[in-house]
N, C-alpha and C positions, 0 to 999 in steps of 0.2 A: 860194640861199644859197651853194652851192658856187661859182658864178660870182663872187659878191661877195668870196670869200676871196682871190682872186688866184692860187690854186693851179691849175696846169694841169689840164685835164680833157678828156675826150672822152665825150659822152653818145651812147649808141646807142639808137635808137628803132625796134626791130624790130616787124614786124607779127605774123604767125602762124607759129610753128615747126611744121614737118611732124611733129616728134616729139609734138606735142600731139594728133595724130590717134589715136595708140595707145590712150590711155585712154578714147576714145569707144566702144571695144569692151570689153564685160564679159561674159565667158562666151560665149554664143551670140547676144548682142544687140548691135546697133550703134545708137547714139543720138546725135543732135545736140541741142544746147540752143538754144532760141530758134525760135519759129515764123517770125520775120522774121530773116534772116541777112544780114550784110554780106558783101561780096566782098572778099577780101584776097589779097595776093601772098604765098603760102606760101614760106618759105625753109627750107633744111636747116641745122641748127645747125653742121654741119661748115663750111659757107660762112661763117656768122657768126663762128665761131671763127677762121677764116683772116683775116677782116677785122679782128677785134679784135687778133690777133697782129701783123698788119701795121701797125696804128695805133701800136703802141709804137715802131716804127722809122720813122715817117713824120711829120715836123714839121708838115706841112700838116693833119694830123688834130687837132692840139692846139687846144683851146678851140673845139671844134665840136660841134654837135648834128647827128648823122648818122642819117637815116631809112634803114632797111634794108627793101627790098622784094625778095621772091623773083621768079623769072622768070615765074610764072603766077598769074593772078588767078582765084580760084575761091571758091565758097561752101563752108562746112564740109560740107554735104551732098554736093556734087560731089567734094570731096577724100576724104571717108569712103567714098563709093561706089567710087571707083577703088581705094582701099586694100583694101577688103573683097573686091573682085573678084579680087585676087591673093593676099592673105594669109589671108582668111577666105571662100573661095568658097561655103561652106555658108550664109552669111548673105545672104539674098536681098532683105530689106527693111530700110531704114534708118528707125528710129523718130525721133520728136522729142518734146521736152517743152518747155513754156514756161519762160522765164527764172525766173519766181517759183517754180516747182517745183524747178528746178535749185538755187536758193538754199536751199530747205528741205532738199533732199537733202544739200547741202554741209554744212549745219549739223548735221543729224542723224548723218551719217556721219563728221563731224569731218575732212572732206577739205579741208585748208587750200588746196591748189592749186586745187581747183574753186571754193572760196569766193572766192579772190583773182582768178580768171580770169573769173568771170561779169560783173563790172562792165566789164571790157575787152570782152567779147563784146557786151554791151549798147551800149557806146560805138561799136564798129565797125558794128553793125547800124544805129544811128541816124545816124552821122556819116561813115562810110567811113574810109579810111586817112588819117592826118595826114601832112603834110609832103611833101617831094619827095626821092626817092632819088638824084637826079642827082649831087649833090656827093659822097655816100658812094661811089657807083659810080666816079666819076672818080678819087677819091683812093685808094680801097682795092680797086677791082675789084668788079664786080657779082657777087651770088650767081648761080651758074650751074646748080645742081642742080635738075632738074625733078622734079615729084612722081613721075612714072613711074620715073625713075632712082633716086630715093630708095626707092621701094617695092621695086624689084628688088634693091637693095643690102640692104635689110632682110630680104627673103625669103631671099637667099643666106646671111645670118648665121643666120637661123632654121633653114635647112636643114642648116647645119653643126652647129648645136647639137643637132639631133635625130638 
């Protein structure tokens, strides 16, 4: 519908934000949703923000659908394991629950973010990542922050806060 209006647009189609790892830890438990997980290229929202900001000043980004992939392709379990090793070293085991149970928890807890993200997780698990990031990377510069760099940056912020 937006394309049909003739109004200039840029659609960003990102995969998985590293910041989405944080709510996978609640208290002293770390849990991934989905027995079968897709592998995605995790990106830092700082990188996405830089790309969005640059798009406002880049004519070549107008009327494009741009897929955003981070520099590393990992499952949620792999990403969460690396996150916990640094931020929550007391957590030794990563649990998992099936998607159907995640949906029930989202409804019962009134967690809109979880409720909205489960269909995306199911899609990635079944179909993988959509599109090709080459055009976005060429026009706006690729996301460069690795998961380990993001974790260390988060740890430094948490250390300052305590």
